[in-house]
C-alpha positions as CSV (number, residue, x, y, z in Angstrom):
1,M,-28.1,47.7,-123.8
2,F,-30.9,50.1,-122.4
3,D,-31.3,47.8,-119.2
4,S,-27.6,48.0,-118.8
5,V,-28.0,51.8,-118.8
6,I,-30.7,51.6,-116.3
7,V,-28.9,49.2,-114.1
8,K,-25.8,51.6,-114.1
9,M,-28.1,54.8,-113.1
10,F,-29.6,52.8,-110.5
11,L,-26.3,51.7,-109.1
12,Q,-25.1,55.3,-109.4
13,F,-27.9,56.8,-107.7
14,F,-28.2,54.2,-105.0
15,I,-24.3,54.6,-103.9
16,N,-24.8,58.5,-104.1
17,G,-27.6,58.1,-101.6
18,L,-26.2,55.6,-99.5
19,M,-23.0,58.1,-98.9
20,I,-25.5,61.0,-98.1
21,G,-27.5,58.9,-96.0
22,M,-24.5,57.5,-93.7
23,V,-24.3,61.6,-92.9
24,Y,-28.2,61.8,-92.3
25,A,-27.8,58.9,-89.9
26,L,-24.6,60.0,-88.1
27,I,-26.8,63.4,-87.7
28,A,-29.8,61.7,-86.6
29,I,-28.0,59.3,-84.0
30,G,-27.1,62.7,-82.1
31,V,-30.8,63.7,-82.2
32,V,-31.8,60.3,-80.9
33,I,-28.7,60.6,-78.2
34,I,-30.1,63.8,-76.6
35,F,-34.0,62.7,-77.0
36,R,-33.1,59.2,-74.7
37,S,-31.3,61.0,-72.3
38,T,-33.4,64.3,-72.0
39,K,-36.9,63.4,-74.0
40,V,-36.4,66.9,-75.7
41,F,-36.1,67.0,-79.5
42,N,-33.2,69.2,-80.7
43,F,-34.4,71.5,-83.2
44,A,-31.1,73.2,-83.2
45,V,-29.4,70.5,-84.8
46,G,-29.3,71.9,-88.5
47,D,-27.7,75.0,-87.1
48,M,-25.2,73.2,-85.2
49,I,-24.3,71.5,-88.7
50,L,-24.2,75.1,-90.4
51,V,-21.6,76.4,-87.3
52,G,-19.6,73.1,-87.8
53,G,-19.4,73.8,-91.6
54,Y,-18.2,77.4,-91.1
55,I,-15.9,76.7,-88.2
56,A,-14.1,73.9,-90.3
57,W,-13.9,76.3,-93.3
58,T,-12.4,78.9,-91.1
59,F,-9.8,76.6,-89.7
60,F,-8.9,75.6,-93.2
61,N,-9.0,79.0,-94.8
62,I,-6.3,80.1,-92.4
63,G,-3.7,77.2,-93.3
64,I,-4.5,74.6,-91.1
65,P,-4.2,70.9,-92.3
66,P,-7.1,68.9,-93.2
67,L,-6.8,66.4,-90.3
68,L,-6.0,68.9,-87.8
69,V,-9.0,70.7,-89.3
70,I,-11.4,67.9,-88.3
71,I,-9.9,67.4,-85.2
72,L,-10.2,71.1,-84.0
73,T,-14.0,71.2,-85.4
74,I,-14.7,67.7,-83.6
75,V,-13.5,69.8,-80.4
76,V,-15.3,73.1,-81.1
77,G,-18.7,70.6,-81.8
78,A,-18.0,69.2,-78.5
79,L,-17.8,72.5,-76.6
80,L,-20.8,74.1,-78.3
81,G,-23.0,71.0,-77.1
82,L,-21.5,71.8,-73.5
83,I,-22.3,75.4,-74.1
84,I,-26.0,74.9,-74.9
85,D,-26.8,72.4,-72.4
86,R,-25.0,74.8,-69.7
87,L,-26.6,78.0,-70.9
88,A,-29.8,76.9,-72.4
89,M,-31.1,73.5,-71.4
90,R,-29.6,73.2,-67.9
91,P,-32.0,75.9,-66.6
92,M,-34.7,74.4,-68.2
93,I,-34.6,70.9,-65.9
94,G,-37.8,70.5,-64.1
95,Q,-39.5,72.7,-66.6
96,P,-42.0,71.2,-68.9
97,V,-40.7,69.3,-72.1
98,L,-42.5,71.8,-74.4
99,A,-40.3,74.7,-72.7
100,A,-37.3,72.9,-73.3
101,I,-38.1,72.5,-77.0
102,M,-38.9,75.6,-77.5
103,V,-35.5,76.8,-76.0
104,T,-33.8,74.5,-78.7
105,L,-35.6,76.5,-81.3
106,A,-34.6,79.8,-80.0
107,T,-31.1,78.0,-79.8
108,A,-31.4,77.7,-83.4
109,Y,-32.1,81.1,-84.3
110,V,-29.4,82.4,-82.2
111,L,-26.8,80.3,-83.9
112,K,-27.7,81.0,-87.4
113,G,-27.9,84.8,-86.3
114,I,-24.1,84.4,-85.1
115,V,-23.3,82.9,-88.3
116,L,-25.0,85.7,-90.3
117,L,-23.2,88.2,-88.2
118,I,-19.7,86.8,-88.9
119,Y,-19.9,84.9,-92.3
120,G,-22.7,87.0,-93.9
121,G,-24.8,84.9,-96.5
122,H,-22.3,83.9,-99.1
123,P,-21.3,80.1,-99.6
124,K,-18.2,79.1,-98.7
125,L,-15.8,76.4,-100.7
126,F,-13.6,73.8,-99.6
127,S,-11.1,73.5,-102.5
128,G,-8.6,71.0,-102.3
129,F,-9.9,69.9,-98.7
130,L,-9.9,66.2,-99.1
131,P,-7.3,64.7,-100.9
132,G,-7.8,61.4,-103.2
133,Q,-9.1,61.1,-106.7
134,T,-12.1,59.9,-108.4
135,F,-12.6,56.2,-109.3
136,R,-14.8,54.4,-112.0
137,V,-15.7,50.9,-111.3
138,R,-17.7,49.3,-114.2
139,G,-19.2,52.6,-115.0
140,I,-19.9,53.6,-111.7
141,V,-18.1,56.9,-110.5
142,L,-16.8,57.1,-106.9
143,T,-15.3,60.5,-106.1
144,N,-13.2,61.3,-103.2
145,D,-15.8,62.9,-101.2
146,M,-17.8,60.2,-101.3
147,L,-15.2,57.7,-100.4
148,W,-14.1,60.0,-97.4
149,I,-18.0,60.3,-96.3
150,F,-17.9,56.6,-96.1
151,G,-14.7,56.0,-94.5
152,V,-15.2,58.9,-91.7
153,T,-18.9,57.9,-91.0
154,L,-18.2,54.4,-90.8
155,F,-15.3,54.8,-88.4
156,L,-17.5,57.2,-86.0
157,F,-20.3,54.7,-86.1
158,I,-18.1,52.0,-84.8
159,L,-16.3,54.3,-82.4
160,F,-19.5,55.2,-81.1
161,F,-20.8,51.4,-81.0
162,I,-17.9,50.7,-78.9
163,F,-18.2,53.7,-76.7
164,Y,-21.8,53.1,-76.0
165,K,-21.9,49.6,-75.3
166,F,-18.6,49.0,-73.5
167,S,-17.5,52.3,-71.7
168,K,-18.7,53.2,-68.2
169,F,-19.9,56.5,-69.8
170,G,-21.9,54.6,-72.5
171,V,-23.3,52.3,-69.8
172,D,-24.2,55.2,-67.8
173,M,-26.1,56.9,-70.7
174,R,-28.1,53.8,-71.3
175,A,-29.0,53.5,-67.8
176,T,-30.3,57.3,-67.6
177,A,-31.9,56.7,-70.8
178,E,-34.3,54.0,-69.3
179,D,-35.2,55.6,-66.0
180,H,-33.7,59.0,-64.6
181,Q,-34.4,58.3,-61.0
182,L,-33.3,54.6,-61.1
183,A,-29.9,56.0,-62.6
184,Q,-29.8,58.7,-59.8
185,T,-30.3,55.9,-57.1
186,R,-27.2,54.0,-58.8
187,G,-25.0,56.9,-58.1
188,I,-25.2,58.3,-61.8
189,R,-24.9,61.8,-62.4
190,V,-27.8,62.6,-64.5
191,R,-26.9,66.1,-65.3
192,N,-23.2,65.2,-66.5
193,I,-24.9,62.5,-68.6
194,F,-27.1,65.5,-70.1
195,A,-24.1,67.0,-70.9
196,L,-22.1,64.4,-72.3
197,S,-25.3,63.8,-74.5
198,W,-25.1,67.3,-75.8
199,A,-21.5,67.0,-76.4
200,L,-21.6,63.8,-78.5
201,A,-24.7,65.5,-80.5
202,G,-22.4,68.8,-81.1
203,V,-19.9,66.4,-82.8
204,T,-22.0,64.1,-84.8
205,A,-23.4,67.7,-85.9
206,V,-20.2,69.7,-86.8
207,V,-18.9,66.3,-88.7
208,G,-21.8,66.2,-90.6
209,G,-21.3,70.1,-91.4
210,I,-17.8,69.2,-92.3
211,L,-19.0,66.2,-94.7
212,L,-21.7,68.3,-96.3
213,G,-19.9,71.3,-96.6
214,V,-17.4,69.4,-98.6
215,K,-19.8,67.9,-100.9
216,L,-22.1,70.8,-101.2
217,S,-20.5,73.9,-99.8
218,V,-21.1,75.8,-97.0
219,H,-24.1,77.7,-97.0
220,L,-27.2,78.7,-94.9
221,P,-29.5,76.1,-96.5
222,L,-27.1,73.5,-95.2
223,A,-29.1,73.8,-91.9
224,D,-32.2,72.2,-93.7
225,V,-30.3,68.8,-93.5
226,G,-31.3,68.8,-90.1
227,L,-35.1,68.5,-91.0
228,K,-33.9,65.5,-93.2
229,A,-32.1,63.8,-90.1
230,F,-35.4,64.4,-88.3
231,A,-37.1,62.4,-91.1
232,A,-34.5,59.6,-90.5
233,V,-35.3,59.8,-86.7
234,I,-39.0,59.6,-87.0
235,F,-38.6,56.7,-89.7
236,G,-36.4,55.0,-87.5
237,G,-38.2,55.4,-84.3
238,L,-37.3,58.5,-81.7
239,E,-35.2,56.2,-79.1
240,S,-33.7,53.6,-81.3
241,I,-29.9,54.5,-82.3
242,L,-30.3,51.6,-84.7
243,G,-33.6,53.1,-86.0
244,A,-31.4,56.4,-86.5
245,L,-28.8,54.4,-88.5
246,V,-31.3,52.3,-90.9
247,G,-34.0,55.6,-91.0
248,G,-30.8,57.7,-92.7
249,L,-29.5,55.4,-94.8
250,I,-33.0,54.5,-96.3
251,I,-34.0,58.4,-96.6
252,G,-30.6,59.0,-98.6
253,I,-31.3,56.2,-100.6
254,L,-34.6,56.8,-101.4
255,E,-34.4,60.8,-101.9
256,N,-31.6,59.8,-104.5
257,L,-33.7,57.3,-106.3
258,V,-36.7,59.6,-106.6
259,G,-34.6,62.6,-107.8
260,G,-32.7,60.7,-110.4
261,F,-35.5,58.8,-111.8
262,I,-38.6,60.6,-111.3
263,E,-38.1,64.3,-111.0
264,P,-34.9,66.2,-109.4
265,T,-37.2,68.9,-107.8
266,L,-39.0,66.2,-105.8
267,K,-35.8,65.1,-104.0
268,E,-36.0,68.0,-101.8
269,I,-39.6,67.4,-100.3
270,F,-39.1,63.4,-100.6
271,P,-38.0,63.0,-97.0
272,Y,-40.9,64.9,-95.6
273,I,-43.2,63.1,-97.7
274,I,-42.1,60.0,-95.8
275,L,-42.0,61.7,-92.7
276,L,-45.6,62.9,-93.0
277,L,-46.5,59.1,-93.7
278,V,-44.4,57.7,-91.0
279,L,-46.2,60.2,-88.5
280,V,-49.8,59.0,-90.0
281,F,-49.3,55.3,-90.4
282,R,-46.5,54.3,-87.8
283,P,-45.7,57.1,-85.6
284,E,-43.4,54.9,-83.4
285,G,-41.3,54.3,-86.4
286,L,-39.6,51.1,-87.4
287,F,-38.0,50.4,-84.4
288,G,-39.5,52.5,-81.9
289,L,-41.8,51.2,-78.9
290,K,-45.4,51.5,-79.0
291,R,-46.4,53.3,-75.7
292,I,-50.3,52.7,-74.7
293,E,-51.6,54.9,-72.1
294,R,-54.5,53.7,-70.0
295,L,-56.8,56.2,-68.6
């Protein structure tokens, strides 16, 4: 009897972690896309998630149907990415990478300031946003928000894979990630690829904001999820999209298992413990490339 309860608890925490890990993976893929294309680590991703959650809540609060809310928020996310690229990142082309990274940090504070100015610091709830009901399968609880998270993220993963693997823009993005100068000699407009990368990152961030906002409510600490996505990126490898997917799932699962079986408060810091360990013992990540520089 005791063993049966432990198994059910394990499965419940595992499934919860898998669902939240899929969101981490989605956000992490957006970070990897930008890094592969521009070699810039996007520290504004957490606040882009926050903006996505608040924008979706605004659309829903004025009576727009949920499906249309998601579509409109995705459009806003793409526009947000394009605006960041045009106003903040494009002037940094040719500048040291560290300067561009600092600009993403400044962008994060600007976005958070705008959110505070418009919405204040009060949490916003998505009451009745996602249709559906809670299911129980052999004692395992599957809530409607968990099922939606699984369905939406899986759909986006498949859509992104098709786009990145088979579309002309996807091929151009992969070529740009390998070598900017070589891509330019092949007629690829590298600046347009940078803009597209930021637009896609904006889409992944705001979708993450919607899904996390539905599950956790939209509030300022939601931006901290971006740091957990960083843990997934480093764990999987900075330049690996597959690594971002695997890293996000592993971080989500381990986080929930630790919080469920060891200590709930440890759940919030465990991704950063993993991040520290990976940086110390395997800085290139699971699927990253180890680069050796000869002097």
